[in-house]
C-alpha positions in Angstrom: -35.8 40.5 83.4 -34.3 41.3 80.0 -37.5 42.3 78.2 -40.5 44.0 79.7 -44.0 45.0 78.3 -45.7 48.0 79.9 -49.3 48.6 79.1 -50.8 52.0 79.9 -54.4 52.4 79.0 -55.5 56.0 78.1 -51.9 57.3 77.7 -52.9 58.6 74.3 -54.7 61.9 74.8 -57.9 62.6 72.8 -57.3 64.5 69.6 -59.4 67.5 70.6 -57.3 68.0 73.7 -53.9 66.6 72.6 -52.1 69.9 71.9 -53.1 71.5 75.2 -52.4 68.4 77.3 -49.0 67.6 75.8 -48.0 71.2 76.4 -48.7 70.7 80.1 -47.1 67.3 80.4 -43.5 67.3 81.7 -42.3 63.8 81.1 -38.7 63.9 80.1 -38.1 60.2 80.6 -41.1 59.1 78.6 -40.2 61.7 75.9 -36.8 60.1 75.5 -38.2 56.6 75.4 -40.8 57.4 72.8 -38.7 59.6 70.6 -35.9 56.9 70.3 -38.2 53.9 70.2 -39.3 52.0 67.1 -43.0 52.1 66.4 -44.7 48.7 66.2 -48.5 48.1 65.9 -50.8 51.0 65.3 -54.4 49.9 65.2 -57.8 51.4 65.4 -60.6 49.4 67.0 -64.4 49.7 66.7 -65.8 52.6 68.7 -68.6 50.2 69.8 -66.4 47.3 70.6 -67.4 45.3 73.8 -63.9 45.8 75.3 -61.3 48.6 75.3 -58.1 48.2 73.2 -55.9 47.1 76.0 -58.5 44.5 77.1 -58.6 43.1 73.6 -54.8 43.1 73.5 -54.4 41.1 76.6 -57.3 38.7 76.1 -57.1 38.2 72.4 -60.9 38.6 72.2 -62.5 41.4 70.1 -66.1 40.3 69.9 -66.9 39.8 73.6 -65.7 40.9 77.0 -62.5 39.1 78.2 -63.3 35.7 79.7 -61.8 36.5 83.1 -64.4 35.6 85.7 -62.7 32.3 86.6 -59.3 34.1 86.9 -61.0 36.7 89.2 -62.5 33.9 91.3 -59.1 32.2 91.6 -57.6 35.5 92.7 -60.1 35.5 95.5 -59.6 31.9 96.5 -63.0 30.8 95.1 -63.0 27.4 93.3 -66.2 26.4 91.6 -67.2 24.4 88.5 -69.5 25.8 85.8 -69.7 28.9 83.7 -69.4 32.0 85.8 -69.7 35.7 85.1 -68.5 38.8 87.1 -71.6 40.5 88.5 -70.8 44.0 89.7 -73.2 46.2 91.6 -73.7 49.3 89.4 -75.3 52.7 89.2 -77.1 54.0 86.1 -78.0 57.7 85.7 -80.1 59.5 83.1 -78.4 61.6 80.5 -80.9 63.3 78.2 -82.9 60.5 76.7 -80.8 57.4 77.7 -79.2 55.6 80.6 -75.5 55.8 81.3 -73.3 53.5 83.4 -71.4 55.3 86.2 -67.7 54.4 86.5 -67.5 51.7 89.2 -64.5 53.4 90.8 -66.8 56.3 91.8 -69.4 54.2 93.7 -67.8 54.2 97.2 -69.7 51.0 98.0 -68.8 49.6 101.4 -68.5 45.9 102.2 -71.5 46.1 104.6 -73.7 47.7 101.9 -72.6 45.2 99.3 -73.1 42.2 101.5 -76.6 43.4 102.5 -77.6 43.7 98.9 -76.0 40.4 98.1 -77.9 38.5 100.9 -81.1 40.2 99.8 -80.6 39.0 96.3 -79.3 35.5 96.8 -82.6 33.7 97.6 -84.2 35.1 94.5 -81.1 34.2 92.4 -81.3 30.6 93.7 -85.0 30.4 93.2 -84.5 31.5 89.6 -82.1 28.5 89.0 -78.8 30.3 89.3 -76.1 30.5 91.9 -74.0 33.4 93.2 -70.8 33.9 95.2 -69.6 37.0 97.0 -66.1 38.2 96.2 -65.8 41.7 97.6 -67.8 44.9 97.7 -67.5 45.6 94.0 -67.4 42.1 92.7 -69.9 39.2 92.9 -70.0 36.1 90.7 -73.0 34.6 88.9 -73.2 31.0 87.6 -75.2 30.6 84.4 -74.2 27.4 82.6 -76.6 27.9 79.8 -75.3 31.4 78.9 -72.0 30.4 77.4 -73.0 32.1 74.1 -73.9 35.4 75.8 -71.9 38.4 74.5 -71.2 41.0 77.1 -69.2 44.2 77.4 -66.7 45.4 80.0 -67.9 48.2 82.3 -65.0 50.5 81.2 -66.0 50.1 77.5 -69.6 51.0 78.3 -68.9 53.7 80.9 -70.2 57.1 79.9 -72.2 55.9 76.9 -75.8 54.9 76.2 -75.8 51.4 77.7 -78.2 50.0 75.1 -75.3 49.2 72.8 -73.3 47.4 75.5 -76.0 45.3 77.2 -75.6 41.5 77.0 -76.8 39.9 73.8 -77.2 36.3 72.7 -77.5 34.7 69.3 -80.8 33.1 70.2 -82.0 35.8 72.6 -82.7 33.3 75.3 -79.8 34.3 77.6 -80.4 37.9 76.8 -84.1 37.8 77.8 -83.3 35.7 80.9 -80.7 38.2 82.1 -83.0 41.2 81.6 -85.7 39.5 83.5 -83.3 38.7 86.3 -81.9 42.2 86.3 -85.4 43.8 86.5 -86.2 41.7 89.6 -82.9 42.7 91.2 -83.6 46.4 90.5 -87.0 46.2 92.1 -85.5 44.5 95.2 -83.0 47.2 95.6 -85.1 50.2 94.6 -86.6 51.0 98.0 -83.9 49.4 100.2 -82.8 51.5 103.1 -79.2 51.2 101.9 -80.1 53.2 98.8 -82.0 55.7 100.8 -79.0 56.2 103.1 -76.7 56.5 100.1 -78.9 59.1 98.5 -79.0 61.2 101.8 -75.2 61.3 102.0 -74.9 62.2 98.3 -73.7 58.9 97.0 -75.1 57.3 93.9 -77.8 54.7 94.3 -77.0 51.1 93.5 -79.8 50.5 91.0 -78.4 48.0 88.6 -75.7 45.3 88.1 -73.2 44.8 85.3 -72.7 41.3 83.9 -69.5 40.4 82.0 -66.4 38.3 81.8 -68.1 34.9 81.4 -65.8 31.9 81.5 -65.8 28.2 82.3 -62.1 27.3 81.9 -60.3 26.6 85.1 -57.0 27.5 83.6 -56.4 31.2 83.1 -53.5 32.8 81.3 -51.2 35.3 82.9 -52.6 38.1 80.7 -56.2 37.3 81.8 -54.9 37.4 85.4 -53.6 40.9 84.8 -57.1 42.0 83.5 -58.7 40.2 86.5 -56.6 42.1 88.9 -57.7 45.4 87.2 -61.4 44.3 87.4 -61.0 43.5 91.1 -59.3 46.9 91.6 -56.0 45.1 92.6 -53.6 46.9 90.2 -50.0 45.8 89.9 -47.4 47.6 91.9 -45.3 49.9 89.7 -42.5 48.0 87.9 -43.0 44.4 88.9 -39.8 43.5 87.1 -40.3 39.8 88.0 -43.2 39.8 85.6 -42.8 40.2 81.8 -45.9 42.4 81.6 -47.1 45.2 83.8 -50.6 46.9 83.5 -50.7 50.4 84.9 -54.3 51.6 85.1 -54.1 54.9 86.9 -55.1 56.9 83.9 -58.3 55.1 83.2 -60.5 56.7 85.8 -59.6 60.4 85.0 -59.8 59.7 81.3 -63.3 58.2 81.6 -64.4 61.1 83.7 -62.8 63.7 81.4 -60.9 65.0 84.4 -57.8 66.1 82.5 -56.3 67.8 85.5 -56.2 64.5 87.4 -55.0 62.8 84.2 -52.0 65.1 84.1 -51.3 64.5 87.7 -51.4 60.7 87.4 -49.3 60.8 84.3 -46.6 62.8 86.2 -46.7 60.2 88.9 -46.1 57.5 86.3 -43.1 59.4 85.1 -41.5 59.3 88.5 -42.4 55.8 89.5 -42.2 54.0 86.1 -40.8 55.8 83.0 -37.7 57.3 84.7 -36.7 54.0 86.3 -37.2 52.2 83.0 -35.1 54.7 81.1 -32.3 54.3 83.7 -32.6 50.5 83.6 -32.1 50.6 79.8 -29.2 52.9 79.9 -27.5 51.0 82.6 -28.0 47.7 80.8 -30.2 46.3 83.6 -32.6 45.2 80.8 -32.4 44.8 77.1 -35.7 46.2 75.8 -39.0 47.7 76.7 -42.3 47.6 74.8 -44.8 50.3 75.6 -48.4 49.6 74.8 -50.3 52.9 74.8 -54.0 53.2 74.2 -57.1 55.4 74.4 -60.8 54.3 74.0 -60.3 53.1 70.4 -56.6 53.2 69.5 -53.6 51.1 70.4 -50.0 51.8 69.6 -46.8 49.9 70.5 -43.3 51.3 70.8 -40.2 49.2 71.2 -37.2 50.7 73.0 -33.9 48.9 73.4 -30.5 49.6 74.9 -29.2 50.4 71.4 -32.0 52.8 70.6 -31.1 54.8 73.8 -27.8 55.7 72.2 -29.5 57.8 69.6 -28.5 61.0 71.4 -29.0 63.2 68.4 -32.8 62.6 68.5 -34.5 65.3 70.5 -36.8 64.0 73.3 -40.5 64.7 72.4 -44.0 63.6 73.4 -45.3 64.3 69.9 -45.7 60.6 69.2 -48.5 60.5 71.8 -50.6 62.5 69.4 -49.6 60.8 66.2 
């Protein structure tokens, strides 16, 4: 592989914590790559966008969630015709005067629990004129052929915010109203289920909602959508898959969404050892010609292009200051 693109969501620290976090980060390889790289795109996205910057970057879609349901189904060996959405069991909690979506990575939902809720829901879904498939504990699929115009948001874009802004919306309102009715019925089915009672007893969050997104009907999916589908299914790439031109490293997302900056620092240090140091070595030893780093936070995206020639700029002092620029 002569050229490689590395996408690292939430590698850009929030402005209010940037100085303190950068002081704690010890990333000599990344510092050298960044300080000697040429800056490319530097863009600001809408704070209320339906997808995070890296999701928009890979999907090419800015006004809807990435259309990756079919790619996710293909990854699970499910082949079906029609327009399908990802339907993910979810937990909402109250924050002051609004509802907030809990990060799906914190749910600890077992396969047995998920299958029980799925089997409970399927007859009602079918009676309502829809179809559903089970993927795994965190991912189901809903067929809704008449909802192709429905605009949805990714769970990571909505996580931690008032969900009203990120709920599904349709131009005519029909799909939107139908989804809310369907969701209300599911919530009532699950409300008193013994699974939720048991989860509450052990201190786990109740599964009291579902998140609908990623609608698609195209059987063909791009490699970039496949990357996002793997992230959605919690099947992240192995570090440095050099056989692939693009690698999405998502280990910083969960701590950043939670505001757990101690864990964010730890995960960043792990990336230094498993990714940035080997990349720097590969450039210096001419094992590859160039690397493009795509770094983001919740609303910004920056690209940096490092080449073999740029690594010869020995007079430039390594620095992480560009992470805060």
